[in-house]
C-alpha positions in Angstrom: 65.9 -2.9 176.5 67.0 -6.7 175.4 70.2 -7.7 176.5 71.9 -11.2 177.0 75.2 -12.3 178.6 76.2 -15.5 177.4 79.7 -17.9 177.4 80.9 -18.0 174.2 84.7 -19.0 173.5 86.8 -18.8 170.3 88.0 -22.4 169.9 89.8 -21.6 166.9 92.4 -19.6 169.0 93.9 -22.6 170.9 97.2 -21.7 172.7 100.3 -23.9 172.9 99.0 -25.4 176.1 95.6 -26.5 174.5 93.4 -23.7 176.1 91.4 -20.6 174.4 90.1 -17.4 175.8 87.1 -17.3 177.9 84.7 -14.8 176.3 81.3 -13.4 177.1 79.1 -12.7 174.3 76.9 -9.7 175.1 73.8 -8.6 172.7 71.9 -5.3 173.1 69.0 -4.8 171.2 70.3 -7.0 168.2 73.8 -5.9 168.4 76.3 -8.3 169.8 80.4 -8.1 170.6 82.7 -10.1 172.8 84.0 -9.4 176.2 87.5 -10.9 176.9 87.6 -12.0 180.7 91.4 -12.2 180.6 91.2 -16.1 181.8 91.6 -18.9 179.6 90.2 -22.3 179.7 91.6 -25.7 178.5 89.7 -27.5 175.6 88.9 -30.5 177.9 87.0 -28.2 180.3 84.8 -26.5 177.6 81.7 -27.9 176.0 81.7 -26.6 172.4 78.3 -27.6 171.5 76.5 -26.1 174.4 78.8 -23.5 175.1 79.3 -24.2 179.1 82.0 -25.4 181.0 81.9 -29.2 181.4 80.4 -30.3 184.8 82.5 -32.6 187.0 85.9 -32.0 185.6 89.1 -30.8 187.5 88.8 -26.9 188.3 85.2 -26.6 186.7 83.4 -25.4 189.8 85.8 -22.3 190.2 85.5 -21.6 186.3 81.9 -21.5 186.8 82.1 -19.2 189.6 84.3 -17.0 187.8 82.0 -16.7 184.8 79.0 -16.1 187.0 81.0 -13.2 188.3 81.6 -11.6 185.1 78.2 -11.8 184.1 76.8 -10.1 187.4 79.5 -7.2 186.8 77.9 -6.8 183.1 74.4 -6.8 184.3 75.3 -4.2 186.9 76.8 -2.0 184.5 73.8 -2.2 181.8 71.4 -2.2 185.2 73.1 1.2 186.0 72.5 2.8 182.5 68.7 1.7 182.9 68.7 3.6 186.2 70.1 6.8 185.2 67.7 6.7 181.9 70.7 6.6 179.5 71.1 4.2 176.6 73.5 1.4 177.1 75.6 0.8 174.0 78.2 -1.9 173.2 81.0 0.2 173.3 79.9 2.2 176.5 79.5 -1.3 178.3 82.7 -2.8 177.3 84.7 0.2 178.2 83.2 0.4 181.7 83.5 -3.4 182.0 87.1 -3.3 181.4 88.0 -0.2 183.8 86.0 -1.8 186.2 88.0 -5.6 185.8 91.4 -4.1 185.0 91.2 -6.4 182.0 93.8 -5.4 179.5 92.4 -6.0 175.8 93.7 -8.9 173.8 96.9 -7.5 171.5 96.5 -10.6 169.1 96.4 -8.9 165.6 94.4 -12.1 164.6 91.6 -11.0 167.4 91.5 -7.3 166.2 91.0 -8.5 162.6 88.2 -10.7 163.1 86.3 -8.4 165.5 86.8 -5.4 162.9 85.7 -7.5 159.8 82.6 -8.3 161.8 82.1 -4.7 162.4 82.4 -3.8 159.0 80.0 -6.3 157.6 77.1 -4.8 160.0 78.2 -0.8 159.6 79.7 -0.4 156.3 79.2 -0.5 152.6 82.1 -2.6 152.0 80.9 -5.3 150.1 80.8 -9.2 151.2 83.0 -10.4 148.4 85.8 -7.8 149.8 85.5 -9.0 153.3 85.7 -12.5 152.3 88.4 -11.8 150.5 90.1 -10.2 153.5 89.1 -13.6 155.8 91.4 -15.3 153.1 94.3 -13.2 153.5 93.7 -13.7 157.3 93.7 -17.4 157.2 96.9 -17.2 154.8 98.5 -15.2 157.6 97.6 -17.8 160.3 99.2 -20.3 158.3 102.2 -18.7 158.2 102.4 -17.7 161.8 100.0 -18.9 164.3 100.4 -16.1 167.1 100.8 -12.9 165.9 100.5 -9.5 167.9 100.1 -6.2 167.0 103.6 -5.3 168.2 105.0 -8.1 165.9 104.4 -6.4 162.5 107.5 -4.4 161.5 109.5 -3.7 158.4 111.5 -7.3 158.9 108.3 -9.0 159.3 106.6 -7.5 156.2 109.6 -8.5 154.2 109.8 -12.3 155.6 106.0 -12.6 155.0 106.2 -11.1 151.4 109.3 -13.7 150.6 107.3 -16.8 152.2 104.1 -15.8 149.6 106.6 -15.7 146.7 109.0 -18.2 147.4 107.4 -20.9 149.6 103.9 -20.4 148.4 105.0 -19.5 144.7 102.4 -17.2 144.1 102.3 -14.4 141.7 103.5 -10.7 142.5 100.1 -9.3 142.1 99.0 -11.6 145.2 101.8 -10.7 147.5 100.7 -7.0 146.5 97.0 -7.6 147.6 98.2 -9.5 150.8 100.4 -6.1 151.6 97.5 -4.2 151.0 95.5 -6.3 153.3 98.1 -5.6 156.1 98.6 -2.3 155.5 94.6 -1.5 155.8 94.4 -2.9 159.4 98.0 -1.9 161.0 97.2 1.9 159.4 94.0 1.7 161.6 95.8 0.4 164.9 98.4 3.0 164.1 95.7 5.8 163.5 94.3 4.5 166.9 97.7 5.2 168.8 98.1 1.3 169.2 101.0 0.5 167.6 104.2 2.6 167.1 106.0 3.3 164.6 103.8 2.9 161.5 105.5 -0.2 159.8 104.6 0.6 156.3 106.6 3.7 156.9 109.7 2.5 155.6 108.1 -0.5 153.4 106.9 -0.3 149.9 103.9 -1.9 149.0 104.3 -1.4 145.3 101.5 -1.4 142.6 99.5 -4.2 140.9 100.3 -2.9 137.7 103.9 -4.0 138.1 102.9 -7.6 137.8 103.0 -9.4 134.7 99.5 -10.0 133.2 98.5 -13.6 132.0 96.4 -14.0 129.0 95.2 -16.2 126.4 96.7 -15.7 123.0 93.9 -15.3 120.1 94.9 -18.7 118.5 94.6 -20.4 122.3 91.2 -18.8 122.7 90.1 -20.2 119.4 91.4 -23.8 120.6 89.4 -23.3 123.7 86.3 -22.7 121.5 87.0 -25.5 119.4 87.4 -27.8 122.2 83.9 -26.8 123.7 82.2 -27.5 120.4 83.8 -30.7 120.1 82.2 -31.8 123.3 85.5 -33.7 124.1 85.3 -32.7 127.6 81.8 -34.9 128.0 83.8 -37.9 127.9 85.6 -37.4 131.1 84.8 -39.8 133.7 86.5 -39.6 137.3 87.3 -43.4 138.4 87.3 -44.8 141.9 89.7 -47.5 143.2 87.3 -49.1 145.5 84.5 -51.3 144.9 82.1 -49.6 146.8 82.1 -46.5 144.8 80.9 -45.8 141.1 82.8 -44.1 138.5 81.3 -40.4 138.3 80.9 -38.7 134.9 82.4 -35.4 135.4 82.7 -34.3 131.9 79.0 -32.0 132.1 81.1 -29.8 134.6 83.9 -29.5 132.7 82.1 -28.7 129.7 79.7 -26.1 131.6 82.8 -24.4 133.3 84.5 -23.8 129.9 81.2 -22.6 128.5 81.2 -19.8 131.3 84.7 -19.1 131.2 84.5 -18.3 127.5 81.5 -15.9 127.9 83.8 -14.4 130.2 86.6 -14.2 127.6 84.4 -12.6 124.9 82.5 -10.2 127.7 85.2 -9.1 130.1 82.8 -9.9 132.8 84.1 -10.9 136.2 83.2 -14.2 138.2 80.7 -12.5 140.3 79.1 -10.9 137.2 78.9 -14.3 135.3 77.1 -16.0 138.4 74.4 -13.4 138.5 74.1 -12.9 134.7 70.2 -13.4 133.9 68.5 -13.7 130.7 66.8 -10.3 131.5 70.0 -8.8 130.9 70.3 -9.8 127.4 68.7 -7.3 125.3 68.3 -7.5 121.5 71.9 -7.7 120.5 73.6 -6.3 123.9 74.0 -7.7 127.5 73.2 -4.8 129.6 74.1 -5.2 133.3 74.6 -3.0 136.1 77.8 -4.1 137.7 78.9 -3.9 141.5 82.4 -2.2 141.6 85.2 -1.8 144.3 85.2 -2.3 147.9 82.5 0.5 148.4 80.0 -1.4 146.2 79.7 1.6 143.4 77.6 0.6 140.5 78.2 0.9 137.1 75.8 -0.1 133.7 77.8 -1.5 130.6 76.7 -2.5 127.5 78.4 -5.2 125.8 77.5 -6.3 122.0 76.8 -9.9 121.3 78.6 -11.3 118.5 78.6 -14.9 116.8 81.1 -16.7 119.1 79.2 -15.1 122.1 75.7 -15.8 121.1 76.8 -19.6 120.2 77.3 -20.1 124.0 74.0 -18.1 125.5 71.4 -20.5 126.2 68.0 -18.6 126.5 65.7 -21.6 126.4 66.4 -23.1 129.8 63.6 -22.7 132.5 65.8 -20.9 135.0 65.8 -17.0 134.9 69.7 -17.1 135.0 71.7 -17.6 131.6 73.6 -20.5 133.2 71.0 -22.9 134.4 73.4 -25.0 136.7 75.2 -23.1 139.6 78.0 -21.4 138.5 81.1 -22.7 141.0 83.0 -20.6 143.2 86.0 -19.1 142.0 88.3 -21.6 143.5 86.5 -24.6 142.3 86.0 -23.2 138.9 90.0 -22.4 138.9 90.5 -26.2 139.6 88.5 -27.5 136.6 90.3 -24.7 134.2 93.6 -26.2 135.4 92.3 -29.7 133.9 90.9 -27.9 131.0 94.1 -26.3 129.9 96.1 -29.8 130.4 93.6 -31.3 127.8 93.8 -28.3 125.4 97.6 -28.4 125.6 98.0 -24.6 127.0 100.9 -24.4 129.4 99.8 -21.5 131.4 98.6 -20.8 134.8 95.0 -19.8 134.0 92.6 -18.8 136.5 88.8 -17.3 135.8 90.1 -13.7 136.2 92.6 -14.4 132.9 89.4 -14.3 130.9 89.1 -10.5 131.6 92.8 -9.7 130.8 92.1 -12.1 127.7 89.2 -10.1 126.6 90.9 -6.5 127.1 94.2 -7.5 125.2 92.6 -9.6 122.4 90.2 -6.4 121.9 93.3 -3.6 121.7 95.1 -6.2 119.4 92.1 -6.3 117.0 92.1 -2.5 116.9 89.2 -1.8 118.8 89.4 1.8 120.7 90.7 1.8 124.2 87.7 4.0 125.2 85.2 1.6 124.0 87.3 -1.5 125.6 87.3 0.8 129.0 83.6 1.3 129.0 82.8 -2.3 128.3 84.9 -3.4 131.3 83.2 -0.9 133.3 86.4 1.0 134.2 85.5 4.4 135.9 89.3 5.6 134.7 90.7 5.2 131.4 94.2 5.0 133.2 93.2 1.7 134.5 92.4 0.0 130.9 96.1 1.5 130.0 97.8 -1.3 131.8 96.2 -3.4 129.2 97.4 -1.2 126.3 100.8 -1.1 127.7 101.2 -5.2 127.1 99.8 -4.8 123.5 102.6 -2.0 123.2 105.2 -4.7 124.3 103.7 -7.3 121.9 104.2 -4.8 119.1 107.7 -4.0 120.0 108.5 -7.7 120.1 106.7 -8.1 116.6 108.5 -5.2 115.2 111.8 -6.6 116.3 111.7 -9.0 113.7 113.0 -6.3 111.1 116.2 -6.3 113.3 116.2 -10.0 112.8 115.7 -9.8 109.1 118.8 -7.4 108.7 120.8 -10.1 110.7 119.7 -13.0 108.9 120.4 -11.3 105.5 123.9 -11.2 106.7 124.5 -14.7 107.5 125.1 -16.6 104.1 124.3 -20.1 105.5 121.2 -19.1 106.5 120.2 -17.6 103.1 118.4 -19.8 100.5 118.2 -19.0 96.7 114.7 -19.9 95.2 115.3 -21.4 91.8 112.5 -21.7 88.8 112.3 -25.3 88.0 111.3 -24.5 84.3 113.8 -22.0 83.5 116.5 -22.5 86.3 116.5 -18.7 86.9 117.1 -17.3 90.6 113.2 -16.1 91.1 114.2 -14.5 94.5 116.4 -15.1 98.0 114.7 -15.6 101.5 116.1 -16.1 105.3 115.3 -19.3 106.6 114.6 -18.3 110.0 112.3 -15.3 109.0 109.4 -17.1 107.2 107.3 -19.4 109.4 106.0 -21.2 106.0 107.4 -24.7 105.2 106.2 -24.2 101.5 106.4 -20.9 99.5 104.0 -20.6 96.5 106.1 -18.8 94.1 105.5 -17.4 90.6 108.7 -16.9 88.3 108.9 -13.4 86.6 110.9 -14.9 83.9 108.7 -17.9 82.5 105.6 -17.2 84.6 106.1 -20.6 85.8 103.9 -21.4 88.8 105.5 -23.4 91.3 105.9 -24.4 95.3 109.4 -24.1 97.1 109.9 -26.5 100.2 112.0 -24.5 102.8 112.9 -27.7 104.6 114.2 -29.8 101.4 115.4 -26.4 99.5 113.4 -28.0 96.2 111.1 -26.6 93.9 108.2 -28.1 92.9 105.8 -27.5 90.0 102.1 -26.9 90.8 99.9 -29.1 89.1 
């Protein structure tokens, strides 16, 4: 059996006095875990690079002696297992160590989540992307409160933290929902293990992501972005530096490339992770055929996405790389920063992130009359109910458009807003129109009395003969 016992402190958990816990990193047959010794060490006493107590500093002799004693205890526990012919596991060794030393395990919520995420990476099928999102949620929580014990999480804390996300950070409802789901996941584990009572979420409603307002691009906005890409206007962008030592950087190529793969996502509904891994081999005849990794458990689903003219114009099959996008697709956060600048140039006043491309594909597809079953299949949804949230958005849009019939009735009742269109030749009234119903400035007309063709200008209320 191979094992090592080393000092390895978590220096990012610095306390108010500038100290952090003294931890032992125990490795047994390739697996490792951290044992909390129950003592703390000052930042000035610890060599972070070599992971040792700095010699010749105040209190170093006592600290070194204490750490050596802890190592001897762990060695003794493991040797006892070998003498008995039993297998020493990390959990067994840790349990005996805590019993012998009388150490109380840290009640820090951050310690618990960090250790659990490390274990989940090694022993579960939860994807790295999902666990990376958990790490981001943990950092956001640490920015809100530096020290948080497992007993601090109650209904009041949940309400305050949700308010912080929505009002202070000014993030979306969906973002707050996912933050609450992250907290619920790990507090439920603690409650199930009997470490916290009562369960904080018993009287707190997390809600549902479907309650959030979906942001998306209108068809004309999507066309505007594609025209911007075709114009190559973005290539002219130059990042200028104010110092004489730095040179101006032509960043336009990056903007152009980000817009390219964002548009591909708008025409396919692919996620950012799928765009990153899109290869030329996935393009078969007139289809993109790709196996998607879905959900936290990494389930697989193969989709077939038809390639049409707009999408085809963005796919470069002549590059040297096996990937469709020869240049590396930027990480999600960096991509979103470039998208923010692109939207300013395109004069689209919306908070657009890369995932909005998926919403855009879904909603525009349904607006164009594509069957919801087809949209659901292309998106790779396992259940049709998941796609129906996009259908609900389309239904609301239809209701808003149909409200214009009510507006027409109201406009007809207001004489001042009525306009009579008169033929410039025979001066007969051709018809009446409500100014605020039509968006046209000039209306092409044909007189039913003398068959004269003319154009009526809504701005000037004047009929003009067509030459």
